[in-house]
N, C-alpha and C positions, 0 to 999 in steps of 0.2 A: 109883276111877278106871274111867273107860268103857271098855266091852269095844271094842276098835278092830277087830275081825275083822269085825265084825256090818256095819261101812260098806263102801264101794267102794273103800276104801283099798288093801287087797292085789292087788286086780286093776288098779287103776289103777298102783300101784308097778311090776306086772310089765309093764304097757305101756308106760308114759312114760320110766320110768329106763332104759331100754334105746337110747332116741333120743338121739343125739349131743348132749352138751352140758347136758342135763337134771340139776337135782337137786331133790330133796325137803327142805322145812324146814317147820317149824310157824311161823304168824306170826298174830298177834292170836287166839289159840286155833283156827286153821283148819290144814289140812294144805294146802300149796300146793306148786306145781310152777312151777321158775324156768329160764329159760336167760338166759346174759348177765346174770346177778344181777337180772333182771326177771321178775317172775309173770305166767305165761300160763294158768294152771290151777288151781283150787282146790277143794276139797271143801266143800260146805256141806250139810250136814242127809244127805239119802241121794242128793244131785245133786252134780253138778262143773258150776263155772262156769269158763268159758273165754272168754279176750280174743281179738276178733276184729275187723276192721274195721267201722264202724258199718253200713255198708250190709249186709253179709254177716250180722251179726248180727240185724237188723231181719228180714231177708229169711227166716232160721232161725226166728225166732218165729212168722212167718205160715205158712211151709210145712211145719212138724215139730209133731205135738200133744205130743211130750216135749220140747219147749223153750220156757222161758219167760224173762222177765227176770230176771237175777240179783240177789238180795236176800240178801246174807248177815247172817244175825240182823235179818231184818227191815228193814234199811237199803239203801235204794235205791241201786243201782249205777249204772253209765254205760251209755250207749248202745252202748259196746264189749263189754259183758259181757253173756252169755246163760248161763242154767243148763240144762243136760238132765240130765233124769232117767229113769234105766234101772232096771225093777224089780228085774232082775239084773244083778248088777254086772259080769258077764263078758261083757254085752253092749256095755259101752264099746270092745270092742276094735272092733265095727262103726263106732264114731265114729273111728278113728284118724286118719282123712283130715281131721277137722275139727282133732283136736290138733295134728297138723303142719301145719296152716294157722294155727294159733293160734301155735304155736312160734316160726313164719318170721316171722309177723306183728309178735309183739313182739322177736323176736331183731333185725329190721330197722327197728324203729320208732325215730325219733329221741328222743332223750332232751329232757324239757322242761327 
């Protein structure tokens, strides 16, 4: 059984589960965060994937050195997903604005 205390999950739980309407559960072996039953963030490896508008996701990949395309398990993601890697999981608190933007984007997205 993997030691879950080594990843960013405890810090992300503390940060995200206090936001209104956010819940956490495992999906396809990944720890994920949901709002309105739609996933907006998910832990992959040592980083966290976030769903944002494609233009915002692209901008982040070019403007931040700790942000890349989200590829959970090596599978290519979509243009709306980016991965943020922080050496110290406590530093994800600095990305609260992005988590909130992701939550709002997913909550307000039309279901396909």
